[in-house]
DSSP file (Angstrom, degrees, kcal/mol; ACC not computed):
  #  RESIDUE AA STRUCTURE BP1 BP2  ACC     N-H-->O    O-->H-N    N-H-->O    O-->H-N    TCO  KAPPA ALPHA  PHI   PSI    X-CA   Y-CA   Z-CA
    1    1 A M              0   0    0      0, 0.0     2,-0.4     0, 0.0     0, 0.0   0.000 360.0 360.0 360.0 126.4    0.0    0.0    0.0
    2    2 A Q        -     0   0    0      1,-0.0     2,-0.3     0, 0.0     0, 0.0  -0.687 360.0-144.4 -83.3 131.4    1.4    3.4   -1.0
    3    3 A R        -     0   0    0     -2,-0.4     2,-0.3    83,-0.0    83,-0.1  -0.723  11.3-146.1 -97.3 146.6    1.2    6.0    1.7
    4    4 A M        -     0   0    0     -2,-0.3     2,-0.5     2,-0.0    83,-0.5  -0.795  10.3-129.2-111.0 151.7    0.5    9.6    0.9
    5    5 A I  E     -a   87   0A   0     -2,-0.3     2,-0.4    81,-0.1    83,-0.2  -0.884  28.7-151.1 -95.5 130.5    1.7   12.8    2.5
    6    6 A R  E     -a   88   0A   0     81,-2.3    83,-2.8    -2,-0.5     2,-0.4  -0.876   4.3-140.3-109.0 133.7   -1.2   15.1    3.3
    7    7 A N  E     -a   89   0A   0     -2,-0.4    32,-2.2    32,-0.3     2,-0.4  -0.758  17.3-171.5 -85.6 135.1   -1.0   18.9    3.4
    8    8 A S  E     -aB  90  38A   0     81,-2.8    83,-2.6    -2,-0.4     2,-0.5  -0.998   9.1-153.2-126.0 132.7   -3.0   20.6    6.1
    9    9 A I  E     -aB  91  37A   0     28,-3.2    28,-1.6    -2,-0.4     2,-0.3  -0.916  15.9-170.7-111.0 125.8   -3.4   24.4    6.1
   10   10 A K  E     -aB  92  36A   0     81,-2.9    83,-2.8    -2,-0.5     2,-0.5  -0.820  15.9-135.8-119.9 154.5   -4.0   26.1    9.5
   11   11 A A  E     -a   93   0A   0     24,-2.8     2,-0.8    -2,-0.3    83,-0.2  -0.924   4.5-158.7-110.7 129.4   -4.9   29.6   10.5
   12   12 A I  E     +a   94   0A   0     81,-3.3    83,-2.3    -2,-0.5     2,-0.6  -0.911  20.0 179.3-104.4 105.2   -3.2   31.4   13.4
   13   13 A I  E     +a   95   0A   0     -2,-0.8     7,-2.7     7,-0.4     2,-0.4  -0.931   1.4 178.0-114.1 113.2   -5.7   34.1   14.4
   14   14 A I  E     +E   19   0B   0     -2,-0.6     2,-0.3    81,-0.5     5,-0.2  -0.966   5.8 164.4-119.7 129.8   -4.7   36.3   17.3
   15   15 A R  E >   -E   18   0B   0      3,-2.4     3,-1.1    -2,-0.4    -2,-0.0  -0.987  69.4  -5.4-143.9 133.4   -6.8   39.1   18.6
   16   16 A D  T 3  S-     0   0    0     -2,-0.3     3,-0.1     1,-0.3    -1,-0.1   0.889 129.5 -55.1  51.3  45.0   -6.4   41.0   21.9
   17   17 A N  T 3  S+     0   0    0      1,-0.2   104,-2.5   103,-0.1   105,-0.4   0.780 115.8 115.0  59.7  31.0   -3.7   38.6   23.1
   18   18 A K  E <   -EF  15 120B   0     -3,-1.1    -3,-2.4   102,-0.3     2,-0.5  -0.975  59.0-138.1-130.7 147.0   -5.9   35.6   22.5
   19   19 A L  E     -EF  14 119B   0    100,-3.1   100,-2.7    -2,-0.4     2,-0.5  -0.882  18.2-131.1-103.0 126.7   -5.6   32.7   20.0
   20   20 A L  E     + F   0 118B   0     -7,-2.7    -7,-0.4    -2,-0.5     2,-0.3  -0.683  38.5 172.8 -80.4 127.4   -8.7   31.5   18.2
   21   21 A T  E     - F   0 117B   0     96,-2.5    96,-2.2    -2,-0.5     2,-0.6  -0.850  38.4-114.6-131.9 164.1   -9.0   27.7   18.5
   22   22 A I  E     -GF  33 116B   0     11,-3.1    11,-1.8    -2,-0.3     2,-0.5  -0.905  33.0-141.8 -94.1 121.9  -11.2   24.8   17.7
   23   23 A K  E     +GF  32 115B   0     92,-2.5    91,-3.1    -2,-0.6    92,-1.7  -0.760  28.7 177.2 -88.9 129.4  -12.3   23.2   21.0
   24   24 A C  E     -GF  31 113B   0      7,-3.2     7,-2.0    -2,-0.5     2,-0.4  -0.817  20.5-146.8-131.3 166.2  -12.5   19.4   20.7
   25   25 A H  E     +G   30   0B   0     87,-1.9     2,-0.2    -2,-0.3     5,-0.2  -0.998  23.0 156.6-139.3 133.8  -13.3   16.4   22.8
   26   26 A D  E >   -G   29   0B   0      3,-2.4     3,-1.6    -2,-0.4    -2,-0.0  -0.702  62.4 -69.0-137.3-168.1  -11.8   12.9   22.8
   27   27 A H  T 3  S+     0   0    0      1,-0.3     3,-0.1    -2,-0.2    -2,-0.0   0.675 131.7  51.1 -65.1 -16.8  -11.4    9.9   25.2
   28   28 A L  T 3  S-     0   0    0      1,-0.3     2,-0.4     0, 0.0    -1,-0.3   0.512 117.0-109.8 -96.0  -6.7   -8.8   11.9   27.1
   29   29 A G  E <   +G   26   0B   0     -3,-1.6    -3,-2.4     2,-0.0    -1,-0.3  -0.885  66.6   1.1 119.1-148.5  -11.0   15.0   27.5
   30   30 A T  E     +G   25   0B   0     -2,-0.4     2,-0.3    -5,-0.2    98,-0.2  -0.584  59.5 165.2 -85.3 138.9  -10.8   18.5   26.0
   31   31 A F  E     -G   24   0B   0     -7,-2.0    -7,-3.2    -2,-0.3     2,-0.3  -0.940  22.8-134.5-143.9 167.3   -8.1   19.5   23.5
   32   32 A Y  E     -Gh  23 129B   0     96,-2.7    98,-2.7    -2,-0.3     2,-0.3  -0.944  15.7-176.7-131.1 145.4   -7.6   22.4   21.1
   33   33 A L  E     -Gh  22 130B   0    -11,-1.8   -11,-3.1    -2,-0.3     3,-0.1  -0.918  34.3-102.9-132.7 158.9   -6.5   22.8   17.5
   34   34 A L        -     0   0    0     96,-0.5   -13,-0.2    -2,-0.3   -22,-0.1  -0.628  51.0 -98.9 -75.0 142.9   -5.9   25.7   15.2
   35   35 A P  S    S+     0   0    0      0, 0.0   -24,-2.8     0, 0.0     2,-0.3  -0.339  82.5  71.3 -59.8 145.1   -8.7   26.1   12.6
   36   36 A G  E     -B   10   0A   0     16,-0.3     2,-0.3   -26,-0.2   -26,-0.2  -0.804  46.7-175.6 138.6-177.4   -7.9   24.6    9.3
   37   37 A G  E     -B    9   0A   0    -28,-1.6   -28,-3.2    -2,-0.3    15,-0.1  -0.952  40.4  -3.7 177.7-158.4   -7.6   21.2    7.6
   38   38 A G  E     -B    8   0A   0     -2,-0.3     2,-0.4   -30,-0.3   -30,-0.2  -0.217  53.9-128.5 -66.5 140.2   -6.8   19.3    4.5
   39   39 A Q        -     0   0    0    -32,-2.2   -32,-0.3     1,-0.0     2,-0.2  -0.732  24.5-135.8 -85.6 131.6   -5.9   20.9    1.2
   40   40 A N    >   -     0   0    0     -2,-0.4     3,-2.0     4,-0.2     8,-0.1  -0.544  31.1 -90.6 -85.6 152.3   -7.9   19.6   -1.7
   41   41 A H  T 3  S+     0   0    0      1,-0.3    -1,-0.1    -2,-0.2     3,-0.1  -0.384 115.8  19.9 -59.1 135.4   -6.3   18.7   -5.1
   42   42 A G  T 3  S+     0   0    0      1,-0.3     2,-0.4    -3,-0.1    -1,-0.3   0.500 101.4 113.4  82.7   4.6   -6.4   21.8   -7.3
   43   43 A E    <   -     0   0    0     -3,-2.0    -1,-0.3     4,-0.0     2,-0.1  -0.910  64.2-129.6-109.9 133.9   -6.8   24.1   -4.4
   44   44 A T     >  -     0   0    0     -2,-0.4     4,-2.3     1,-0.1    -4,-0.2  -0.342  27.5-109.9 -72.5 163.2   -4.1   26.6   -3.4
   45   45 A M  H  > S+     0   0    0      1,-0.2     4,-2.5     2,-0.2     5,-0.2   0.918 120.4  50.4 -59.1 -43.6   -3.1   26.8    0.3
   46   46 A L  H  > S+     0   0    0      1,-0.2     4,-1.8     2,-0.2    -1,-0.2   0.883 110.1  49.8 -67.6 -36.2   -4.7   30.2    0.7
   47   47 A E  H  > S+     0   0    0      2,-0.2     4,-2.4     1,-0.2    -1,-0.2   0.900 110.7  52.0 -64.6 -39.4   -8.0   28.9   -0.8
   48   48 A A  H  X S+     0   0    0     -4,-2.3     4,-3.0     2,-0.2     5,-0.2   0.926 109.1  47.0 -64.6 -46.4   -7.8   25.9    1.6
   49   49 A V  H  X S+     0   0    0     -4,-2.5     4,-2.1     1,-0.2    -1,-0.2   0.886 113.2  49.8 -67.1 -35.5   -7.4   27.9    4.7
   50   50 A K  H  X S+     0   0    0     -4,-1.8     4,-2.0    -5,-0.2    -2,-0.2   0.939 114.3  44.5 -65.9 -45.3  -10.2   30.2    3.8
   51   51 A R  H  X S+     0   0    0     -4,-2.4     4,-2.3     1,-0.2    -2,-0.2   0.945 114.4  48.7 -60.8 -49.4  -12.5   27.3    3.0
   52   52 A E  H  X S+     0   0    0     -4,-3.0     4,-2.3     1,-0.2   -16,-0.3   0.884 111.1  50.2 -62.5 -40.1  -11.6   25.4    6.1
   53   53 A C  H  X>S+     0   0    0     -4,-2.1     4,-3.2    -5,-0.2     5,-0.8   0.918 109.7  50.2 -64.7 -42.9  -12.1   28.4    8.4
   54   54 A L  H  X5S+     0   0    0     -4,-2.0     4,-0.8     4,-0.2    53,-0.5   0.906 114.3  46.0 -60.6 -41.0  -15.5   29.1    6.9
   55   55 A E  H  <5S+     0   0    0     -4,-2.3    53,-1.9    51,-0.2    -2,-0.2   0.869 124.4  30.8 -70.5 -36.1  -16.5   25.5    7.5
   56   56 A E  H  <5S+     0   0    0     -4,-2.3    50,-1.4    -5,-0.2    -2,-0.2   0.846 134.4  21.0 -97.3 -36.2  -15.1   25.3   11.1
   57   57 A I  H  <5S-     0   0    0     -4,-3.2    47,-2.0    -5,-0.3    -3,-0.2   0.431  91.9-126.0-114.5  -0.6  -15.4   28.8   12.6
   58   58 A G  S  <<S+     0   0    0     -5,-0.8     2,-0.4    -4,-0.8    -4,-0.2   0.714  73.8 108.4  68.1  20.0  -18.1   30.3   10.3
   59   59 A C        -     0   0    0     -6,-0.8     2,-0.3    45,-0.1    -2,-0.2  -0.975  68.8-123.2-131.6 143.9  -16.0   33.3    9.5
   60   60 A E        -     0   0    0     -2,-0.4    38,-0.6    -3,-0.1     2,-0.3  -0.646  33.1-148.8 -77.8 140.5  -14.1   34.4    6.4
   61   61 A V  E     -C   97   0A   0     -2,-0.3     2,-0.5    36,-0.1    36,-0.2  -0.832  12.1-141.7-112.2 151.6  -10.4   35.0    6.9
   62   62 A K  E     -C   96   0A   0     34,-2.8    34,-2.0    -2,-0.3     2,-0.2  -0.959  30.4-136.6-105.0 126.0   -7.9   37.3    5.4
   63   63 A T  E     +C   95   0A   0     -2,-0.5    32,-0.2    32,-0.2     2,-0.1  -0.577  27.1 171.3 -90.5 148.4   -4.6   35.5    5.0
   64   64 A G  E     -     0   0A   0     30,-3.1    -1,-0.1     1,-0.3    31,-0.1  -0.121  45.4 -18.4-122.5-139.4   -1.2   36.9    5.8
   65   65 A C  E     -     0   0A   0     -2,-0.1    29,-3.1    28,-0.1     2,-0.5  -0.305  62.5-106.6 -76.6 153.3    2.3   35.5    6.1
   66   66 A L  E     +C   93   0A   0     27,-0.2    27,-0.3     1,-0.2    -1,-0.1  -0.709  41.4 176.3 -72.9 123.0    3.3   31.8    6.4
   67   67 A L  E     +     0   0A   0     25,-3.1     2,-0.3    -2,-0.5    26,-0.2   0.845  53.7   6.6 -99.5 -45.9    4.5   31.6   10.0
   68   68 A F  E     -C   92   0A   0     24,-1.5    24,-2.9     2,-0.0     2,-0.4  -0.971  47.6-155.6-143.7 153.6    5.3   27.9   10.6
   69   69 A I  E     -Cd  91 148A   0     78,-2.9    80,-3.1    -2,-0.3    81,-0.6  -1.000  20.6-176.1-127.6 128.9    5.6   24.6    8.9
   70   70 A R  E     -Cd  90 150A   0     20,-2.5    20,-3.5    -2,-0.4     2,-0.4  -0.979  13.7-152.5-127.3 136.3    5.2   21.5   11.0
   71   71 A E  E     -Cd  89 151A   0     79,-2.7    81,-1.4    -2,-0.4     2,-0.4  -0.819   7.8-164.0-100.0 149.4    5.6   17.8   10.0
   72   72 A Y  E     +C   88   0A   0     16,-2.5    16,-2.3    -2,-0.4     2,-0.8  -0.891  11.1 179.1-135.8 105.7    3.7   15.1   11.9
   73   73 A L  E >   -C   87   0A   0     -2,-0.4     3,-3.0    14,-0.2    14,-0.2  -0.872  17.5-157.8-102.5  96.5    4.8   11.6   11.5
   74   74 A A  G >  S+     0   0    0     12,-2.0     3,-2.5    -2,-0.8     6,-0.2   0.797  85.0  67.2 -51.7 -36.6    2.2    9.8   13.7
   75   75 A D  G 3  S+     0   0    0     11,-0.4    -1,-0.3     1,-0.3     5,-0.1   0.678  98.7  55.2 -61.3 -14.1    4.4    6.8   14.3
   76   76 A N  G <  S+     0   0    0     -3,-3.0    -1,-0.3     3,-0.0     2,-0.2   0.389 105.6  61.3 -95.6   3.1    6.8    9.0   16.2
   77   77 A H  S X  S-     0   0    0     -3,-2.5     3,-1.7    -4,-0.2    75,-0.0  -0.707  95.6 -89.7-131.3 177.0    4.3   10.3   18.7
   78   78 A E  T 3  S+     0   0    0      1,-0.3     3,-0.3    -2,-0.2    -3,-0.1   0.616 118.3  55.7 -64.2 -15.8    1.8    9.4   21.4
   79   79 A F  T >>  +     0   0    0     -5,-0.2     4,-2.8     1,-0.2     3,-0.9   0.094  67.5 118.1-104.7  23.5   -1.1    8.8   19.1
   80   80 A A  H <> S+     0   0    0     -3,-1.7     4,-0.5     1,-0.3    -1,-0.2   0.844  71.6  58.8 -56.0 -35.9    0.7    6.3   16.8
   81   81 A K  H 34 S+     0   0    0     -3,-0.3    -1,-0.3     1,-0.2     3,-0.2   0.852 116.3  32.9 -63.3 -33.3   -1.9    3.6   17.7
   82   82 A F  H <4 S+     0   0    0     -3,-0.9    -2,-0.2     1,-0.1    -1,-0.2   0.796 128.8  35.2 -92.3 -33.0   -4.7    5.8   16.4
   83   83 A D  H >< S+     0   0    0     -4,-2.8     3,-2.5    -9,-0.1    -9,-0.2  -0.021  79.1 170.7-112.3  27.9   -2.9    7.6   13.5
   84   84 A A  T 3< S+     0   0    0     -4,-0.5    -3,-0.1     1,-0.3    -4,-0.1  -0.088  70.2   7.6 -48.7 130.5   -0.6    4.8   12.4
   85   85 A G  T 3  S+     0   0    0      1,-0.3    -1,-0.3   -82,-0.0     2,-0.3   0.390  88.9 144.6  81.2  -3.3    1.1    5.7    9.1
   86   86 A V    <   +     0   0    0     -3,-2.5   -12,-2.0    -6,-0.1     2,-0.4  -0.515  23.0 179.6 -71.8 131.6   -0.1    9.3    9.0
   87   87 A H  E     +aC   5  73A   0    -83,-0.5   -81,-2.3    -2,-0.3     2,-0.4  -0.936  12.5 170.0-131.0 108.3    2.4   11.8    7.5
   88   88 A Q  E     -aC   6  72A   0    -16,-2.3   -16,-2.5    -2,-0.4     2,-0.5  -0.941  24.4-155.3-124.3 141.2    1.0   15.3    7.4
   89   89 A I  E     -aC   7  71A   0    -83,-2.8   -81,-2.8    -2,-0.4     2,-0.5  -0.977  15.1-157.7-114.7 123.5    2.6   18.6    6.7
   90   90 A E  E     -aC   8  70A   0    -20,-3.5   -20,-2.5    -2,-0.5     2,-0.6  -0.877   6.1-162.7-105.7 130.8    0.9   21.6    8.2
   91   91 A F  E     -aC   9  69A   0    -83,-2.6   -81,-2.9    -2,-0.5     2,-0.6  -0.958  12.8-157.9-109.6 117.7    1.4   25.1    6.9
   92   92 A M  E     -aC  10  68A   0    -24,-2.9   -25,-3.1    -2,-0.6   -24,-1.5  -0.873   9.1-168.7-108.2 116.9    0.3   27.7    9.4
   93   93 A F  E     -aC  11  66A   0    -83,-2.8   -81,-3.3    -2,-0.6     2,-0.3  -0.798  27.0-116.0-105.2 141.7   -0.7   31.1    8.1
   94   94 A E  E     +a   12   0A   0    -29,-3.1   -30,-3.1    -2,-0.4     2,-0.3  -0.614  47.2 176.4 -68.5 132.0   -1.2   34.3   10.0
   95   95 A C  E     -aC  13  63A   0    -83,-2.3   -81,-0.5    -2,-0.3     2,-0.3  -0.933  20.8-157.3-137.6 159.0   -4.9   35.2    9.5
   96   96 A T  E     - C   0  62A   0    -34,-2.0   -34,-2.8    -2,-0.3     2,-0.3  -0.956   6.8-151.3-132.9 155.7   -7.4   37.8   10.6
   97   97 A I  E     - C   0  61A   0     -2,-0.3   -36,-0.1   -36,-0.2     2,-0.1  -0.913  35.4 -90.0-123.2 155.6  -11.2   37.8   10.8
   98   98 A N    >   -     0   0    0    -38,-0.6     3,-1.6    -2,-0.3   -38,-0.0  -0.367  33.2-125.4 -62.4 137.8  -13.6   40.8   10.5
   99   99 A E  T 3  S+     0   0    0      1,-0.3    -1,-0.1    -2,-0.1    -2,-0.0   0.787 109.2  57.1 -56.1 -29.6  -14.4   42.4   13.8
  100  100 A Q  T 3  S+     0   0    0      2,-0.1     2,-0.5     0, 0.0    -1,-0.3   0.687  85.9  92.5 -80.6 -17.1  -18.1   41.9   13.2
  101  101 A C    <   -     0   0    0     -3,-1.6   -42,-0.1   -41,-0.1    -4,-0.1  -0.664  64.5-153.3 -81.2 125.1  -17.8   38.1   12.7
  102  102 A I        -     0   0    0     -2,-0.5     2,-0.1   -44,-0.1    -2,-0.1  -0.875  22.4-126.3 -95.7 113.1  -18.5   36.2   15.9
  103  103 A P        +     0   0    0      0, 0.0     2,-0.3     0, 0.0   -45,-0.2  -0.354  46.9 147.0 -61.2 134.6  -16.6   32.8   15.5
  104  104 A K        -     0   0    0    -47,-2.0   -45,-0.1    11,-0.1    11,-0.1  -0.933  58.5 -55.1-154.2 171.0  -18.9   29.8   16.1
  105  105 A N        -     0   0    0     -2,-0.3   -48,-0.2     9,-0.1   -49,-0.1  -0.332  62.9-142.9 -54.0 129.1  -19.2   26.3   14.9
  106  106 A G        -     0   0    0    -50,-1.4     3,-0.4   -51,-0.2   -51,-0.2   0.014  27.4 -86.4 -84.3-163.9  -19.4   26.5   11.1
  107  107 A H  S    S+     0   0    0    -53,-0.5   -51,-0.1     1,-0.2   -52,-0.1   0.505 118.5  35.3 -86.4  -7.3  -21.5   24.4    8.7
  108  108 A N  S    S+     0   0    0    -53,-1.9    -1,-0.2   -54,-0.1     2,-0.1  -0.464  77.7 168.3-147.6  66.8  -19.0   21.5    8.2
  109  109 A I        -     0   0    0     -3,-0.4   -53,-0.1     1,-0.1     2,-0.1  -0.370  39.6 -99.6 -83.8 162.0  -17.2   20.8   11.5
  110  110 A D    >   -     0   0    0      1,-0.1     3,-1.3    -2,-0.1    -1,-0.1  -0.399  37.4-107.7 -74.6 158.9  -15.0   17.8   12.3
  111  111 A S  T 3  S+     0   0    0      1,-0.3    -1,-0.1    -2,-0.1    -2,-0.1   0.764 118.3  46.3 -62.0 -28.3  -16.5   15.0   14.3
  112  112 A Y  T 3  S+     0   0    0    -88,-0.1   -87,-1.9     2,-0.0     2,-0.3   0.515  86.5 110.1 -93.3  -5.5  -14.6   15.8   17.5
  113  113 A Q  E <   +F   24   0B   0     -3,-1.3   -89,-0.3   -89,-0.2     3,-0.1  -0.553  31.9 165.5 -73.3 127.9  -15.2   19.6   17.3
  114  114 A V  E     -     0   0B   0    -91,-3.1     2,-0.3     1,-0.3   -90,-0.2   0.606  60.8 -24.0-115.0 -20.3  -17.5   20.8   20.1
  115  115 A D  E     -F   23   0B   0    -92,-1.7   -92,-2.5   -11,-0.1     2,-0.4  -0.965  58.6-100.8-170.5-179.1  -17.0   24.6   20.0
  116  116 A V  E     -F   22   0B   0     -2,-0.3     2,-0.4   -94,-0.2   -94,-0.2  -0.983  40.8-177.9-120.4 135.0  -14.8   27.5   19.1
  117  117 A E  E     -F   21   0B   0    -96,-2.2   -96,-2.5    -2,-0.4     2,-0.5  -0.995  27.2-135.9-143.9 138.5  -12.8   29.2   21.8
  118  118 A W  E     -F   20   0B   0     -2,-0.4     2,-0.4   -98,-0.2   -98,-0.2  -0.789  26.2-160.6 -86.8 130.9  -10.4   32.1   22.3
  119  119 A L  E     -F   19   0B   0   -100,-2.7  -100,-3.1    -2,-0.5     2,-0.2  -0.943  22.7-113.9-114.4 135.8   -7.4   31.1   24.6
  120  120 A E  E >   -F   18   0B   0     -2,-0.4     3,-1.5  -102,-0.2  -102,-0.3  -0.479  19.7-138.8 -66.0 129.6   -5.2   33.7   26.3
  121  121 A L  G >  S+     0   0    0   -104,-2.5     3,-1.6     1,-0.3     4,-0.2   0.890 101.4  58.2 -57.1 -40.9   -1.7   33.6   24.9
  122  122 A S  G 3  S+     0   0    0   -105,-0.4    -1,-0.3     1,-0.3     3,-0.2   0.652 110.7  43.2 -68.2 -11.7   -0.2   33.9   28.3
  123  123 A K  G X  S+     0   0    0     -3,-1.5     3,-2.0     1,-0.1     4,-0.3   0.182  74.5 114.3-116.8  16.5   -1.9   30.7   29.5
  124  124 A L  G X   +     0   0    0     -3,-1.6     3,-1.5     1,-0.3     5,-0.3   0.791  69.6  65.4 -60.0 -28.5   -1.4   28.5   26.5
  125  125 A M  G 3  S+     0   0    0      1,-0.3    -1,-0.3    -4,-0.2    -2,-0.1   0.697  94.3  61.7 -67.4 -17.3    0.8   26.1   28.5
  126  126 A D  G <  S+     0   0    0     -3,-2.0     2,-0.3     2,-0.1    -1,-0.3   0.555  97.0  73.5 -84.0  -8.2   -2.3   25.3   30.6
  127  127 A Y  S <  S-     0   0    0     -3,-1.5     2,-1.6    -4,-0.3   -96,-0.1  -0.779  83.9-122.0-111.7 151.4   -4.2   23.9   27.6
  128  128 A R        +     0   0    0     -2,-0.3   -96,-2.7   -98,-0.2     2,-0.5  -0.677  52.3 164.1 -86.2  80.6   -3.9   20.7   25.6
  129  129 A L  E     -h   32   0B   0     -2,-1.6     6,-0.2    -5,-0.3     5,-0.2  -0.898  34.7-105.7-105.4 125.8   -3.3   22.6   22.4
  130  130 A Y  E    S+h   33   0B   0    -98,-2.7   -96,-0.5    -2,-0.5     2,-0.1  -0.845 106.0  35.5-106.4 140.9   -1.8   20.7   19.5
  131  131 A P  S >  S-     0   0    0      0, 0.0     3,-1.8     0, 0.0     4,-0.4   0.459  80.8-166.1 -70.7 135.2    0.8   20.8   18.4
  132  132 A Q  G >  S+     0   0    0     21,-2.5     3,-1.5     1,-0.3    -2,-0.1   0.852  83.7  60.5 -60.1 -37.5    1.9   21.2   22.0
  133  133 A K  G 3  S+     0   0    0      1,-0.3     4,-0.4     2,-0.1    -1,-0.3   0.567  93.2  68.2 -71.4  -5.8    5.4   22.3   21.1
  134  134 A L  G <> S+     0   0    0     -3,-1.8     4,-2.1    -5,-0.2     3,-0.4   0.722  78.0  83.7 -79.2 -22.3    3.9   25.3   19.2
  135  135 A R  H <> S+     0   0    0     -3,-1.5     4,-1.8    -4,-0.4     6,-0.2   0.871  87.8  48.6 -54.4 -47.1    2.7   26.9   22.4
  136  136 A P  H  4>S+     0   0    0      0, 0.0     5,-2.5     0, 0.0     6,-0.8   0.868 110.8  52.8 -62.5 -33.9    6.0   28.7   23.3
  137  137 A Y  H >45S+     0   0    0     -3,-0.4     3,-1.1    -4,-0.4     6,-0.3   0.922 110.3  46.4 -65.0 -42.9    6.3   30.0   19.8
  138  138 A L  H 3<5S+     0   0    0     -4,-2.1    -1,-0.2     1,-0.3    -3,-0.1   0.805 108.5  56.2 -70.2 -28.5    2.8   31.5   19.9
  139  139 A M  T 3<5S-     0   0    0     -4,-1.8    -1,-0.3    -5,-0.2    -2,-0.2   0.519 117.7-114.9 -79.9  -5.2    3.6   33.0   23.4
  140  140 A G  T < 5S+     0   0    0     -3,-1.1    -3,-0.2    -4,-0.3     4,-0.1   0.606  84.9 116.0  84.8  11.7    6.6   34.8   21.9
  141  141 A N  S   <S+     0   0    0     -5,-2.5    -4,-0.2    -6,-0.2    -3,-0.1   0.728  86.5  13.3 -87.0 -21.4    9.2   32.8   23.9
  142  142 A E  S    S+     0   0    0     -6,-0.8     4,-0.2    -5,-0.1    -5,-0.2   0.328  88.8 108.5-137.5   9.2   11.0   31.0   21.1
  143  143 A F    >   +     0   0    0     -7,-0.3     3,-2.3    -6,-0.3    -6,-0.1   0.975  23.0 149.6 -63.6 -73.4   10.1   32.5   17.7
  144  144 A E  T 3  S-     0   0    0      1,-0.3    -1,-0.1    -4,-0.1    -7,-0.0   0.813  93.0 -50.3  43.3  43.9   13.2   34.4   16.4
  145  145 A G  T 3  S+     0   0    0      1,-0.3    -1,-0.3     2,-0.0     2,-0.2   0.449  91.7 152.4  84.4   1.3   12.4   33.7   12.8
  146  146 A T    <   +     0   0    0     -3,-2.3    -1,-0.3    -4,-0.2     3,-0.1  -0.470   7.6 159.9 -66.3 129.8   11.9   30.0   13.0
  147  147 A I        +     0   0    0      1,-0.2   -78,-2.9    -2,-0.2     2,-0.7   0.720  58.7  61.4-115.0 -50.2    9.5   28.7   10.3
  148  148 A Y  E     +d   69   0A   0    -80,-0.2    -1,-0.2     1,-0.2   -78,-0.2  -0.727  56.0 178.7 -85.9 118.1   10.2   24.9   10.0
  149  149 A L  E     -     0   0A   0    -80,-3.1   -79,-0.2    -2,-0.7    -1,-0.2   0.557  30.5-141.1 -95.0 -12.3    9.4   23.3   13.4
  150  150 A G  E     -d   70   0A   0    -81,-0.6   -79,-2.7     1,-0.1     2,-1.3  -0.435  54.2 -20.2  86.5-161.8   10.2   19.7   12.4
  151  151 A D  E    S+d   71   0A   0    -81,-0.2     2,-0.3    -2,-0.1   -79,-0.2  -0.697  88.4 149.1 -86.4  90.3    8.3   16.6   13.3
  152  152 A I              0   0    0    -81,-1.4    -2,-0.1    -2,-1.3   -75,-0.1  -0.820 360.0 360.0-125.1 161.4    6.5   17.8   16.5
  153  153 A N              0   0    0     -2,-0.3   -21,-2.5   -22,-0.1    -1,-0.1   0.301 360.0 360.0-139.4 360.0    3.3   17.2   18.3
């Protein structure tokens, strides 16, 4: 069986020192993800992040700079049993939403998504936010121009 590498395009939306996240629930409890998802064939990355945000948070986004690239080789991490063989590359773009749009569950949410939630940047270490190793970068503690984060979770 040939395995494929999947592109996932994510939005980093920060307003008033808070990060917009997708609130999810699994067998371990509550966890958070950046809005976004898989890129479709024939779709640009910017088209993908706009579509995914509309589906998940019900808001149109304006895209900015590419901030981070993360690889996820599931076999190297704690969810290998559930995600065996997954190899995903995530491209995380700085995005903004219109002040008038109130983020809420969109029209095509993922099965584990329960809500949309703003998390205070200064408290990100208190949350199960994936990828977890992204938290210090978002808090401004480790950025210094790093774009490629490697195989992290």
